[in-house]
Residue, then its C-alpha position, 0 to 999 in steps of 0.5 A: m474715676a475714669l482710667f487713662r485720663r490725660k490733659r486735653g490737647t497734649t502730645e503725651t500719647m505721641k511721646k509715650g504711646a497708648k496704654l495697652i490695658t488689654v495686654a497689661n490686664p486682660q481680665s480688667p473691666v476696661s479690657e472687657q469693654f474693649r472686647t464688647v466693642r469687638t463683639n458689637i462690630n462683629f454683629m455689624a458684619v452679619d450681612h457685610d464682611i469687615k476685612t478693613m476698618a478704621f478708627t477716627s475722631a472729630n478732633i485731636s486728643e480724643g483717645k482714638s489711638t488708645v481705643t484703636a490699639n486696644v480693640a486691635i489687640t482684642y481681635a488678635q487675642s480672639g485668633l484673627k491675624t490682624l494688621l494695625i496700621d498707623g495712618d495718622l501721618r501728622r501725629p503718629t503714635l504706634h511706634s511709641t506704643f509698641n516701642v519700635r523704630n519709626n524710620r520706615g513704615l507707611t510713608t516708606v511704602l507710599t513714596s516708594e517707586a518699587k512696583e512690588i512691596n515686600l511686607e517683611d521690610v516694613v511690617e513689624e511684630s508687635g509682641v502680641e500673638n497674631l498682631s502685626i503693626l505698620t508704623s507711620g514712617p517718617i512724617p511727610p510734608n504731604p500726608a493728605e496726598l499720600i493717604g488719599s492716593h491710589r497707591m494707598r488703596t492698592f496697598i490696602d487691597l494687598v495687605k487684606a489678602h494676607y491678614d484676616l483683618v486690617i485696622i487703621d488709625l486715621a487722623p481726626v475727621l475735622e482736622v484733615s480732608d484725607t480721612q473720609e476719602l480713604a474711609s470710603h474705600l474701607d468696609g467701615i469706620v468707628l468714631v471715637v468720642r471723648q466725654g467732656k471734650t468732644q462737642k455736639p457740633a463737632i460730632k454732628r459735623a464729623v458724621d455729616m462729613l463721613t456720611f457725605a463721603k458715603v462712609r459706612i459708619l459702624g458705630y462709635v465709642m465713648n472714651d474717658v467715661s466717668s463711672e460712679n461704680a465700676g471705674y470703667g474708662y471706656g463705654y461704647g455705643y452703636g447707631y447712626g444719625y446727627g446728634y449726641g446721645e445721652t450718657n449712662k454714667k453707671k454703665g459707661f454706655l453712650s446711647r444711639f445718635k439721635k437725628 
């Protein structure tokens, strides 16, 4: 039985936040899966340092925010000074996940006319050692313009000088146009795929769009995987291409994308 199973297409995570299994039960099999995702991302950094990366999905309600938050926590637990940013300005979840106010955040930074930004005014402590968070801030009427703006790219350059790693939770690729625009300026992106929900054509289209935007795809995470033995809620896979891999239900792994 998979963990964290939710109704499809709901706003549950927006209201209640993501489940932080890596904090609640760091020794669980699911937490170990998240650490494996971290390890495999690190393997991708052998020839190319990863200081900024994002997680996204093809469509909404595929578990990207839960995956993003838990992977960020594993990096912080490994000793890296990590900043987690809620870049999904349409369906923000980070403030609910960490139970903080959302009256200021990323939109505050992007709409400010100030020439200098005091990070202490907008960045919050998460309660997890080495992990700081930047919530979305008030939902704006023009999220695409803000995320795709020059000011956003300048801000990313600023924060990566203060942190070992910057991780961004971005809106689904097929829902908006700004995700691939910003992702092309990052060191890499991870695609979250939900078993039983994400359709093969959606994955193909998402990969096509990211590839066209010259985004470095680090890999993908299979979410909500049914397991006959261990009850793992998450699997992982790494590779490139334009097809949907085959699921190994025993281990919860997703094979490489097949061209």
